[in-house]
C-alpha positions as CSV (number, residue, x, y, z in Angstrom):
1,M,-18.0,31.1,87.7
2,T,-19.9,33.9,86.0
3,A,-19.9,34.3,82.2
4,R,-17.7,36.9,80.7
5,P,-19.7,40.0,79.8
6,T,-20.1,41.0,76.2
7,V,-19.1,44.3,74.6
8,L,-22.7,45.3,74.3
9,Q,-23.4,44.5,78.0
10,L,-20.5,46.6,79.1
11,A,-21.5,49.5,76.8
12,D,-25.0,49.4,78.2
13,L,-23.9,49.0,81.8
14,W,-21.6,52.0,81.8
15,G,-23.5,54.1,79.2
16,L,-20.3,54.3,77.0
17,S,-20.0,56.9,74.3
18,T,-17.3,57.8,71.8
19,M,-14.4,59.8,73.3
20,P,-14.2,63.2,71.6
21,T,-10.4,62.9,70.9
22,E,-10.2,59.2,70.0
23,N,-12.3,56.3,68.6
24,V,-12.7,54.6,71.9
25,Q,-15.9,54.0,73.9
26,F,-15.7,55.5,77.4
27,T,-17.4,57.1,80.3
28,Q,-16.0,59.7,82.6
29,S,-16.4,58.0,86.0
30,Y,-15.2,60.8,88.2
31,V,-14.5,64.5,87.9
32,D,-13.5,66.3,91.1
33,A,-15.8,69.3,91.8
34,K,-12.8,71.1,93.3
35,T,-10.5,73.0,90.9
36,G,-6.9,74.1,91.1
37,P,-5.7,77.7,90.4
38,D,-5.5,76.8,86.7
39,G,-9.3,76.0,86.7
40,K,-8.7,72.3,86.1
41,P,-10.4,69.7,88.2
42,L,-8.1,68.3,90.9
43,C,-8.6,64.8,89.6
44,S,-10.5,62.9,86.9
45,A,-11.0,59.3,85.9
46,I,-12.4,57.3,83.0
47,V,-13.4,53.8,82.1
48,A,-12.8,52.9,78.4
49,L,-13.3,49.9,76.1
50,L,-11.0,48.8,73.3
51,V,-12.3,46.2,70.9
52,D,-11.0,44.0,68.1
53,D,-11.2,46.5,65.3
54,P,-8.1,48.2,63.8
55,A,-9.9,51.6,63.8
56,V,-10.5,51.4,67.6
57,F,-7.4,52.6,69.6
58,S,-6.2,55.3,71.9
59,D,-4.5,57.7,69.4
60,M,-0.9,58.7,70.0
61,H,-1.0,61.9,72.0
62,R,0.7,63.6,74.9
63,M,-0.5,65.4,78.0
64,P,1.1,67.9,80.4
65,T,-0.1,65.7,83.3
66,D,0.8,62.2,84.3
67,E,-1.7,59.6,83.2
68,L,-2.1,56.5,85.4
69,W,-3.5,53.6,83.4
70,H,-5.4,50.7,85.1
71,F,-6.3,47.4,83.6
72,Y,-9.7,46.1,84.6
73,L,-10.9,43.2,82.5
74,G,-10.9,41.4,79.2
75,D,-7.9,40.7,77.0
76,P,-4.5,42.4,77.2
77,I,-3.9,45.9,76.0
78,E,-0.7,47.3,74.4
79,L,0.3,50.7,75.7
80,L,3.2,52.4,73.8
81,L,5.2,55.0,75.6
82,L,7.5,57.3,73.7
83,K,9.5,59.2,76.3
84,Q,11.1,62.6,76.3
85,D,14.6,61.2,76.7
86,G,14.2,59.3,73.3
87,S,13.5,55.9,74.9
88,D,10.4,53.9,74.4
89,E,8.5,51.2,76.2
90,L,5.7,48.8,75.2
91,V,3.7,48.0,78.3
92,I,1.3,45.1,78.2
93,L,-1.7,45.8,80.5
94,G,-3.4,42.6,81.6
95,H,-4.0,40.1,84.4
96,D,-1.2,37.7,83.7
97,V,1.2,39.5,86.1
98,L,3.5,36.5,86.4
99,A,4.2,36.7,82.6
100,G,5.0,40.4,82.9
101,E,1.6,42.0,82.2
102,R,0.8,44.9,84.4
103,V,-2.4,46.1,86.1
104,Q,-1.2,49.7,86.3
105,A,1.3,51.8,84.2
106,L,2.3,55.4,84.4
107,A,2.5,57.5,81.3
108,P,4.6,60.4,82.5
109,A,3.6,64.0,81.6
110,G,5.1,65.0,78.3
111,C,5.6,61.5,76.8
112,Y,3.7,60.4,73.8
113,L,1.4,57.4,74.3
114,G,-1.2,55.4,72.5
115,A,-2.9,52.0,73.1
116,R,-4.8,49.2,71.4
117,L,-6.1,45.8,72.1
118,R,-3.4,43.3,71.8
119,P,-3.8,41.4,68.5
120,G,-5.9,38.2,69.0
121,G,-8.1,39.7,71.8
122,E,-11.8,40.4,71.8
123,Y,-11.9,43.4,74.1
124,G,-10.1,45.0,77.0
125,V,-11.3,47.5,79.6
126,Y,-9.0,50.1,81.1
127,G,-9.2,53.1,83.2
128,N,-7.2,56.3,83.3
129,T,-6.7,58.6,86.3
130,M,-5.2,62.1,86.1
131,A,-4.4,64.7,88.7
132,P,-4.9,67.5,87.9
133,G,-7.8,66.3,85.9
134,F,-8.3,66.0,82.2
135,V,-9.3,69.0,80.1
136,L,-9.8,68.7,76.4
137,S,-7.4,71.6,75.6
138,D,-4.5,69.6,77.1
139,F,-4.8,66.8,74.6
140,E,-2.0,67.2,72.0
141,D,-2.2,64.9,69.0
142,V,0.7,64.2,66.7
143,T,1.4,62.8,63.2
144,A,2.9,59.4,62.6
145,A,5.7,61.0,60.6
146,E,6.8,63.2,63.5
147,L,7.0,60.2,65.8
148,I,8.6,57.9,63.3
149,A,11.4,60.4,62.7
150,R,12.3,60.2,66.4
151,W,11.4,56.5,67.1
152,P,11.9,54.6,63.8
153,G,12.1,51.3,65.6
154,R,8.4,51.7,66.6
155,A,7.2,52.8,63.1
156,K,4.8,49.9,62.6
157,L,3.0,50.4,65.9
158,I,3.1,54.2,65.6
159,R,1.3,53.8,62.3
160,A,-1.3,51.5,63.9
161,L,-1.9,54.1,66.6
162,T,-2.2,57.3,64.5
163,R,-5.0,58.3,62.2
164,T,-4.2,59.4,58.6
């Protein structure tokens, strides 16, 4: 069995850099050269790395496009989905599928979402695919207060996934 790669090895291997909208290391692994009538690429994909640091997380945000999240390797990731109908869901992305972890999860267009490494983990690697593809102007951030007013039962996690 091969040794588990280190965070530094993964960052070097993929040439990771800090995401412009979040404190997450990532690389854009695919951007379709074709564009739709709105000028957006037809599809895009990233690979990203979450580490054991409370300042490293995918900030709560929403997009006008579905985001398909994929779990690749490492320790489980918590993905919080705050849906337009007022419901919420905490998805655990990971390999232990028999214990309810998922290797893919859909964040529907218009829902708020954020993610972090599950407490106790060292790192987790995920991917994100969007069609139409990601454009920076679509990223809509939000304050913790706005979200907590609507989803008070998730206040602790919302605070952990928003920047002050």
